[in-house]
N, C-alpha and C positions, 0 to 999 in steps of 0.2 A: 503492501500499501503506501504511494507516495507519499510523503509529506507535502502539506497542505499550509503548515505556516511557515513562509519567508525570510523570517527572523533566522539567525546562526544559532544554534544551543549554544548556552552559554559552556564555559570549560569544566565543568563539573556534568554538568547534563547532557553535554558529549560524551565523558566518559561512562557516567553511567548507558545512555545508551548501547556502546561498542559492547561496553561490561555483560549486559542483558543479553546481543547479539550472540556472544560468541558464548554464556553459557545456554541461549537456546539452541544453538548449533549443535552440541555437543551432547543435549539433553535431548532432540527431536533423532539425532544422530542415533543414540541409545538404549535412549526406553520410547521412541517412538511417536505417535499421536495423544496418546493417552497421558504421560509425563504432564503434572497438577505446573498450573504458570504460579504458583506459591514456590516450589521447587527450583523454579528458575530463576525465579528471586532472590530466594535463597542461595543459590551457585554463585549467583552474583554478585552478591552481599548488597541489594539494597532492598528496597518491601516492596510490599505489591501493588501500593500505591504508586509510587514512582513504572513499576514497569507498566500499567496501568494509564499514566499520564503519556508516554512513548506510545503505547499499543494499545490499543481500547479493547483489541478484542483478541484471541486466541488466532485467529483467522492472518489480522492483520500484522501481529510476531509470527508468522512462520513464513508471511509475503514478505516481509520486511530482512529475514535471515534468508530466508532466499538469496534477495538479492542482493547484501551486505556479499554473499557470496561469490557474487557474482560478478562486483562491479572490481573485488580484490583481484579476479583473476582477473581482469579486463584492465584494470589500470595499471597490475602487474605488469605488462607487459612491458610500456615503458619504461616503469620503475627499473628492471631489468637492466633492459638498453641504456641506461644511465649508469651501468654499474657494469655490465660484463661485453667481450665483443657478438656484436646478430647474433651468431652464429650457435656460439653458448648461450647466450640469452633465450631461442629458440627452444634452444633444449628442455631447460630451467623451466619456461615458460609449460612448456608435452608432461612434465611431471604436476607441476603444477594444475593445471587441464585433469590428469587425470585424480588426483586429490578431489577436487570439486567435483568430477560425476560420479565419485564415490561418495564423496559427502551427500551428494542431490538424493542417490540410491536408496542408501541411508534414511534420507529425511521422505522417502516416499507416500508413505501411511499418508503424515503429516501437510503433505502438497497436495495431496486429492482432497484434505477437507479445505483447503484454500478454493481447489476448483469445484469441489463443491457448494462453494458459495458463495458460485458468480462470477471468480476470481480467474484472469490468467497468467498466474504468475513468470510465466517463460517466456510472452509476448515481446518483448525487447529481447532475446537470449543469445535467439542466430545470429541477428545484426550487432550485437553488441561484440559476439565471441569472432567472428569475422572481420571484426577493423582490428582487433586485437590482434588476428595476425595477419592480416593486412599489415599493421607496421612492422611486424617483430620479417616479416618474407619480403620486403623494401626496404626495409636496413640491413639484411642480408644481402640482397641480390645490387644494393649499391657497395658495398666492402667487398664484392667479391665472394662470398663466402659460399651464398645462394644462389641456386639456381634460378634463373628468371621466368621462367614459363608455369610459375605453381602458381595455382589457382589457390585462396583461400578456403573455397568451400570442400576441393577435394582434398585436403589435411585434412579440415575439422571432421571429413566422412571419414578419412583413415582413423585419427585420433579416439574418432566413437568406437571403432571396429574394434583397435587394441583396448578400449575399459570396458567392451563389451565381452571380447576374449581372457583379460587379465585384468578387469577393473576391480576384484575383490584386495582387502588389505594380504591374506595370503598370500594371493599372489605379483606381488611386489616387486619381486624378483624377474621375474617374466616377461612383467610390464617394462621394464627398467631394461631389459634387451627388445624386446616390438619397438621401444619407442626410438634404442640406439638405432634401431634396421632403416626406420622408417628417419629417423634424421641424416642418415645416410643420406640416401636416396634424393634427400634435397640440397645435399651438398654441391657447391661448385666445383667441377673439374675444367679444368684450362685442356683446349687439344691439345694433344700431341703426347 
């Protein structure tokens, strides 16, 4: 659920909101949709009133939690490029993508509640993911480390395939090997 108040949050309110979102992702991933909001507030170290000030309904909390995870993933592309060469940033982002999909899968029951309430938490997901991939691929192409003919939509499908085949937490080693193979296919190879 998007924020409707255009004023920025006070620093303490912003910290509380972030703590609530972090506690919620843990709770919805581990305990599912049945976790109590009181348990989430307690884990975040705030009162239930603070939770309700930020998120007036369970559905609002679930949707904000999902959108926050998506934002962290997508915004992370630029942050990785600030600290790593483009090809390494792309590979690190792939790891984050697998974590994101795993968390989304673990939150499936809670997300179904949001959908049943008439909201589509996934409405902007594909566009945001494609924009992040485009940023990474363009940076890699400009640096000469990534091929210039990669369509971000194709890469997104490939990452989705890896997450389906080896997206569970117990399959992390296999996911790493598959991501390495995928990254190897993206690398620019000078002729000769």
